[in-house]
C-alpha positions in Angstrom: 0.1 0.0 -0.4 1.5 3.0 -1.2 1.7 6.3 1.9 -1.5 8.1 -0.4 -3.2 4.9 1.0 -5.0 5.7 4.2 -6.4 2.3 6.3 -8.9 2.7 9.2 -10.3 -0.1 10.9 -12.3 -0.5 13.6 -14.6 -3.9 14.1 -15.2 -5.8 11.2 -15.4 -2.6 9.3 -11.8 -1.4 7.1 -11.8 2.3 5.0 -9.1 2.8 2.8 -9.2 6.5 1.3 -6.6 7.0 -1.4 -5.7 10.7 -0.9 -3.2 10.8 -4.1 -6.1 9.9 -6.2 -8.7 12.9 -5.1 -9.1 11.8 -1.6 -11.8 9.3 -3.2 -13.0 6.4 -0.2 -10.9 3.1 -2.3 -12.7 0.6 -0.3 -15.2 0.1 2.5 -14.6 -3.6 3.8 -18.0 -5.3 5.9 -16.8 -8.2 7.7 -15.4 -9.3 4.6 -17.1 -8.3 2.0 -16.7 -5.3 -0.5 -19.6 -3.1 -0.8 -17.8 -0.6 -3.4 -17.4 -1.5 -6.9 -13.8 -2.4 -7.9 -11.8 -1.4 -11.6 -13.2 1.3 -13.2 -15.2 3.7 -12.0 -14.7 2.6 -8.2 -15.1 3.4 -4.7 -16.8 6.7 -3.5 -15.2 10.5 -4.7 -16.3 13.7 -3.7 -17.7 16.1 -5.5 -16.0 19.1 -5.0 -16.3 22.6 -5.7 -19.5 21.7 -7.9 -22.1 18.3 -8.1 -23.5 16.7 -11.1 -23.1 18.8 -14.5 -23.0 22.6 -15.1 -24.5 23.5 -17.9 -22.5 24.2 -21.2 -19.2 24.6 -18.1 -20.7 28.0 -17.7 -21.2 30.0 -14.3 -22.0 33.4 -13.5 -20.5 34.9 -10.1 -22.5 38.6 -10.0 -22.1 40.3 -13.4 -18.7 37.8 -14.5 -19.2 34.6 -16.0 -16.4 31.8 -15.9 -15.6 28.8 -18.3 -15.0 25.3 -16.5 -13.7 22.3 -18.5 -15.9 20.4 -20.6 -15.1 17.1 -19.2 -18.1 15.7 -20.3 -19.4 17.5 -23.4 -21.4 19.7 -23.5 -20.7 20.1 -19.6 -19.1 20.2 -16.8 -19.1 17.5 -14.4 -18.7 16.6 -10.9 -16.1 19.5 -9.7 -12.2 19.2 -9.6 -11.5 18.1 -6.3 -11.5 14.3 -7.8 -8.5 14.7 -9.7 -6.0 16.0 -7.4 -4.0 14.3 -4.8 -5.3 15.9 -1.1 -2.9 16.6 1.9 -3.2 14.3 4.6 -3.8 16.3 7.7 -3.9 14.0 10.9 -4.7 10.0 11.0 -5.9 7.9 14.0 -7.0 4.2 13.7 -10.5 5.5 13.4 -10.2 9.2 11.8 -8.6 10.9 9.3 -8.5 14.5 8.2 -7.3 15.5 4.3 -7.3 19.1 2.9 -6.8 20.6 -0.6 -6.3 23.9 -2.0 -9.0 24.7 -4.4 -6.5 26.1 -7.9 -7.3 26.6 -11.4 -9.1 25.6 -13.5 -11.3 26.4 -10.6 -11.2 30.5 -10.5 -10.9 31.0 -6.6 -9.0 30.4 -4.2 -9.9 28.4 -1.3 -9.2 25.2 1.1 -11.5 21.9 0.7 -11.7 19.4 4.2 -12.9 16.2 4.4 -12.9 14.1 8.0 -13.7 9.9 7.9 -14.6 8.8 10.8 -15.3 5.1 11.6 -17.4 3.0 14.0 -18.2 -0.7 14.1 -21.1 0.0 12.4 -21.7 3.3 10.7 -19.2 5.4 8.3 -19.3 9.5 8.7 -17.8 12.1 6.1 -17.4 15.5 6.6 -16.8 18.1 3.8 -16.1 21.6 4.0 -15.3 24.8 1.7 -13.8 28.2 2.8 -12.5 31.0 1.4 -9.7 32.6 1.8 -10.8 35.6 0.4 -13.3 36.7 -2.0 -16.9 34.8 -1.8 -18.2 32.0 -4.7 -21.2 30.0 -5.4 -19.7 26.3 -4.7 -21.4 22.9 -3.9 -20.5 19.7 -2.5 -21.1 15.4 -2.5 -20.2 12.2 -2.8 -20.7 10.0 -5.4 -20.4 6.1 -4.3 -20.5 3.3 -6.5 -22.2 0.1 -4.3 -21.7 -2.9 -5.6 -24.7 -4.4 -7.4 -24.4 -7.8 -6.0 -23.0 -9.5 -2.7 -22.7 -13.1 -2.8 -25.7 -13.5 -5.8 -27.7 -11.4 -3.6 -28.9 -8.3 -5.6 -29.3 -4.9 -4.5 -33.1 -3.1 -4.3 -32.9 0.9 -3.5 -35.7 2.2 -1.0 -36.8 5.8 -0.3 -39.2 8.6 -0.3 -38.5 11.5 -2.2 -40.9 14.8 -1.9 -40.2 15.2 -5.1 -38.3 14.9 -8.3 -36.8 17.3 -10.6 -38.3 16.6 -13.9 -34.8 15.8 -16.3 -34.0 17.7 -19.5 -32.4 15.8 -23.0 -29.8 17.4 -21.8 -29.4 15.6 -18.7 -30.2 18.5 -16.6 -33.4 19.9 -15.0 -35.6 21.8 -16.2 -36.6 23.5 -13.2 -39.9 21.8 -13.0 -40.7 19.6 -9.8 -42.5 16.2 -10.6 -43.7 13.2 -9.0 -40.9 11.1 -8.2 -41.1 8.3 -11.0 -39.8 4.5 -11.0 -36.5 3.7 -12.1 -33.7 3.2 -13.7 -32.9 6.4 -12.7 -30.4 9.0 -13.3 -32.5 11.6 -12.0 -32.2 13.9 -8.7 -34.5 14.1 -5.9 -35.6 16.5 -3.0 -35.5 15.1 0.5 -36.2 18.7 2.4 -36.3 16.5 5.8 -33.2 15.1 4.8 -31.4 12.2 2.6 -32.5 8.7 3.9 -31.7 5.5 1.6 -31.4 2.2 2.3 -29.8 -0.2 0.4 -30.7 -3.7 0.7 -28.6 -7.2 -0.3 -31.3 -9.2 0.5 -30.0 -11.9 3.2 -26.8 -10.4 3.5 -26.5 -6.6 4.4 -28.8 -3.1 4.9 -26.8 0.0 4.6 -28.8 3.2 5.1 -27.3 6.3 3.3 -28.4 9.5 5.1 -27.7 13.1 5.5 -28.8 16.6 6.9 -28.8 17.9 3.0 -32.1 18.0 1.1 -30.6 16.8 -2.6 -29.3 13.3 -3.5 -28.4 11.7 -6.9 -29.7 8.8 -7.7 -27.7 6.8 -10.5 -29.0 2.7 -11.2 -28.7 2.9 -15.0 -25.0 0.5 -14.5 -25.2 -3.3 -14.6 -22.2 -3.6 -12.1 -22.9 -0.8 -9.1 -25.4 1.5 -8.0 -24.8 5.5 -6.7 -26.9 7.0 -4.1 -24.7 10.5 -3.8 -26.0 12.6 -1.2 -25.2 16.8 -2.1 -25.8 19.9 -1.1 -27.6 21.4 -3.9 -28.9 19.9 -7.6 -27.3 19.3 -10.8 -26.3 22.6 -12.3 -26.8 24.7 -9.1 -24.1 26.6 -9.6 -26.5 28.4 -11.8 -30.0 27.6 -10.4 -29.4 27.6 -6.7 -26.3 29.0 -5.8 -25.2 28.8 -2.0 -22.4 31.4 -1.4 -19.1 30.5 0.4 -18.1 33.5 2.5 -15.3 34.2 4.7 -18.1 33.7 7.6 -19.5 31.3 6.2 -18.1 28.0 5.1 -20.1 25.3 2.7 -20.3 22.1 5.2 -22.1 18.6 4.6 -21.8 15.4 6.6 -23.4 12.0 5.2 -23.4 8.8 7.3 -23.2 5.4 6.0 -24.8 3.2 8.7 -25.2 -0.8 8.0 -26.5 -3.9 9.7 -25.9 -8.0 8.6 -28.9 -9.4 7.8 
């Protein structure tokens, strides 16, 4: 294991964070079972300083228009934090803290912090964005790839959303809120009382994803994995629902994954 691979362990839970590869969770093993997809598009990466797609990679901050790289043409997607090495600030057996300095192509300076706390039956991750200078709009969130099957048991998803963001042909929310539709999904849902989604592999494991945030993207269009993505705002939110990071008010969000054997 390289020096960038930080491993935490408590009870039957083992967590590995790859600080050198975007501070991505590369592995979460529960009772000897890996619950995150491995190989291509693996683990769980942080989405920062934006989540999901930004329309044509452009957003305005007041009267200034910014252009982001089109890493998912014609849009920019999932932020830049996953593309950089993070600094390991502190590590114990059950907690690790990492930081990342915002830089080009993001047009503002600031610091992002992720804190991982592991217990025998839960993982809590906290992320915060602070500015050194000017205020700017930003978003934070997480993009986990949970395995579709455990020992032949196929995962089921259960959640109760207040609404679904209608998705246009360009994969961006149209601005209309609709009644939640049946899957498969690549869609954003609103949960004003907090994100609460349960993944169940019958007879094997139940894992609950919660967050005080009210936005979650569900993506289950791939055969090998399902994604439950808590985030601080909807896709294209830099344009449609900007949340400013200011010198006196950072942007902070947490998510907890809790589990039990069935």
